[in-house]
N, C-alpha and C positions, 0 to 999 in steps of 0.2 A: 504493500500500500504506500510505503514511503516513496518509492520510485514513481508511482502514479501521481502523487501530490507534486513531486518535483517536476513532472512533465507539463504542468499547467501552462507556463509560458511557451513551451514548444508546441502545445496544442493550439494556442492562439495564433502563432506564426503559421502553422499548417492550415488552419481553418480559414485564413484570409483568402485562400485560393479555392475554397469549396463551393462558393455561390456561382452557379452557371449563368451564362448570358441568356436571359429569356425575355419575353415581352413584358413590358411594364403594364400596370392596370390602366384601362382606358379612363377610368374615373379615379381621382386621387382619394385614397381611403381617409376617413376621418375618425376611425376607431380601430384599435388593435385588440383582438382577443387571442391570448396565448394559452393554449390548452396543453397541459402536461402535469405529471404527478412526480413527487419526490425529487430525486436528483435531476430529472429532466425538466420538471416544472419550475425550478428555481431560476432558470434562464429568463423566463418572462417576467418574473418579479424584479430581477436585476435591471432588465430593460426598462421597466416602468420607473424604477428609481433613478435611472440615469437620464431619462427624458421626461421630466415631470410635466412639460407643456403638452405632451401627447397623451391622450387617453388610452392607457394600456390596462386591460383587464387580465389578470392571471387567473384562469379558470381551473379549479381543482375539485371538480365534482362530476357526476354523471350528466346532469342537465347543463344547458348553456343559456346565457342571457337572452331573454325574449326580444330585446331591441336590436339584435344583430340584423344587418341587412346588406344591400348591394354595395354600400360604401365601407363595409367591414373587411379589414385585413385579418384573416383567420390563420393563425400559426399553430400547427400541431406538432408537438415535440414528444417523441417517445424513443429513447435510446434503443430499446429492444425492438420497437415497432409493434409490440403485442400488448401494450398496456390497455386493459379493457375499458377503463374510464375514458382514455383519450380516443380509443376507437369509437366509443359511443358518442363522444363530442363530435368526431368527424361525421358520423351518421346524421346527427342533428343539425350541425352548423354548415357543413360543406355545401348543401343545396342552396343556402341563403346568402353565403358570403360572396363578395365580389371578387376576391383574390385569395387563393388558398396556397399556403406554404407548408411543406412537410419536411421535418428534420428527423432523421433516423439512421440507424446502421443497417436496417433491413426489416424483416417481419412483415406482417399484414399491412401495416400503415404505409410502408413505402410502395406498395403495389396499388394504392388508391390513386385516383385521378387528382391532379393538382396543377396549378399554373407554374409552380416552382417547387422542385424537390432538391434537397440538400442531403446527400449521402455522406455519413461520417464513418470513420473506422470503428469496427466492433472490438469485442474482446475485453472491455473494461466494465467495472461496476458503473451504473449510470452516474453516481455521485462523483466518480473519478473522471468523467468526460465533460466537465463544465466548460473547458476551453473550446471544445468542439461544438458544444450545444449552444453556447452564448454568442461566440464571435460572429457567426453569420447574421444574427438578428439586426444589429445596427446597420449592416450592409444592406439588408432587405428593406429596412425603413428608408434608407437613402435611395435605393432603386425605385421605391414606390412614391418618392417625392415628399415623404413626411419629414425627412431630415435634409436640410439644404447642403450642409457641409459633408463632404465625403469623410466617414469615420475611420477609414483605413489607416491614415498616418497616426491617429491617436491610438488605435488598437496595436499597431506595430510598436509604438513607443511604450505602451503598457507592457507588452511581452518583454521588451528589453529591460524595463524597470524591474519586473519580477525576476528575471534572470540574474540581475545584479544583486538582488536582495534576498534570494531564497536561502543562502547559507546563514545570513544573520537572522532570518525568520526562524530557521531551525533552532538556533541557539536560544532565541527568546521563547520559543514554544516549549522547549525542555524545562525552562525555569517555571513557566506558568503551570505546566502539567504536574510538576511536583507538588504544587499547592492544591491540586484538585483530586489527588488520590483518595478514594473513599468518601468524597464530598459531593454535594448537590450543587451544580452550577446554576445560578440565577443571573440572567443576563439582561442588562438594561441599556437600551440605545436612546439617543436623544434627537433623532431625526427619522423621517420616513425612510430615507435611503438606507440608513444603518439598521433600521428594524429588519430590513431584508437580510443584511449581513448577520444580524443576531439569529435570524431564522436558519441561515446556513450553519452557523455554529451549533445550534440546537440539533439539527438533523445529523451533523457529523458526530456529535457526542452520542446520539442515539445509535447510529449505525456502526461507527468505527469503535467507539469506546464501550458501547452496549450499556449506557447509563441514561437515566431520565434527566431532563434539563428543562428549565422554565425560562421564558423570555417575556418581556413587556417593553413598552416605550414611554418615554417622558415627552410631553407632559400628561398623557392620558392616565398613566398609573398614579399620578398625584391626586387624581379624583376618585380613587377607589382602593387600589392595591396597597397604597402606603399605610392605610389604616391597619391592615392585617400583617404588614411586614414585621417579622420578628416574633410572631405568635403562631403556633404554640412555642414557647421558649425552649422546650426540650430538644427541638431540632436545630437550634441556632448554631451550635458548635460544628454541625456538619454542613452548613451552608456557606458557599463562597459567592459573594456578589462580584459580578464582572460588569464594569461600565465601559461601553464603547463610545468614546468621545468624538463626535463628528465636529471638526473645526468650523463647519458651516452652520452649526446649530444656532438657534435664536439665543441671544444673550440672556434672556429670561430663563431659559433652560439651564444655563450655567448656574444661575442663582438658585434655581430649584434643586439642582444636584447638591450644592453646598448645604442647603438647609436640610435636605433629606439625610445627608450623612450626619448632621448634628442630631437629628431626631433619633436615628437608629444606632448611634455610637455605643450605647450601653448594651445593645442586644446583638448586633452584627458587626464585628470588628475586623473580619477578614475580607478586605476589599481589594480587588484587582482592577487597576485603571489601565485601559488600552488607549493609546494616543496614535491613531493611524498616521502612517507616513505616505508621502506622495505629493506631487505638484498639482493634482487636480482630483476631481471627485472619483473618476474611474480608477485611478491609481490607488487612492486611499481605500476605496471599497475592496479592490482585489488584493491589496496588501493585507487587509484585515481578514479577508476570506482565506487567503493562503495561510496566514498565521493560525487561524482557527482549525484549518484542516490538519496542520502539523500538531497542534495541541491535542486534538482528538486521537491522532496516531500515537503520539508518545504516551498519552494517558493509557491507551490500550496496551502498549508495550510494558508500561510500569505495573499494570495490574494483571498481566499474564493473559490478555485477551487477544484473540486473532481478529484483527480489524476487518478482514475481507468478507467472511461469510455472514449472511443475514438470514439465519435459519428460520426465524419466526415469520419473516415475510414470505419465504419460500413455502413454508408449511401452510400459511394462510391462503396463498395462491392455489396450492394443491387442493385444499379443502373447498375452495370456491369452485374449482373445476369439477370436483366430485359432486 
């Protein structure tokens, strides 16, 4: 799994050449619905966080939004090509959408009709194919006229940035993972963009480290969760709070975080502050994503867990087929 995490910048470089030259939509889309689950579905969430001016819906259920129509760009992402929720999304949405895009390594989905198909290399766990599954999406938005500036130079710079930083990310991740052995991570982000990153951390803790994890976002959690934080007290010694600090956050959220720490200082004293590195939003998001991926890997290693198999998911799929 470590080698797979290391490959993220290499995947980004490779995926820049995956989008074929096809006809663009006759009518410019005004809505994006990205359908995908788990490690495949996170790509649409990241896309929406990076382009907040574009309405991007990350659809993660069997039904699809009823307002989809001819000006909808429908993106179906399934690494295996056999995700049943995504196949159901295709059945419901494909006849209504104006432009259909499929990203997959194969399976049933890749055989479906679409205006644009992007085939990615197989053989990885879906959560380990993020570079392949995300990189084509900004290029698709540009192709469809929804993004004016070609994102390729920025994506190329992102891959180079991650290559330069992955060794230091490994070192930092080892330090963080030592503090999480036998503990419950509770992750707080302070922007919409980094709530997506926190979600990625949660999923990686779940699948790689095989532990439960909780996430929430500031300021919303200041209106509810803060009241229960630190109760029941008997669990406090096993909780580790992780704050993902987006430098683009509203200054009021910085004050909220400071006050929060004052309120809980007698109950929850083990706090890990993450300050993302990078020269722009996409670099900071992916720097933090890669850090979280490494943390989940080293935590698995330190607790004697194999990060690759996800036996409960496979068992669930088998039972659903039965």
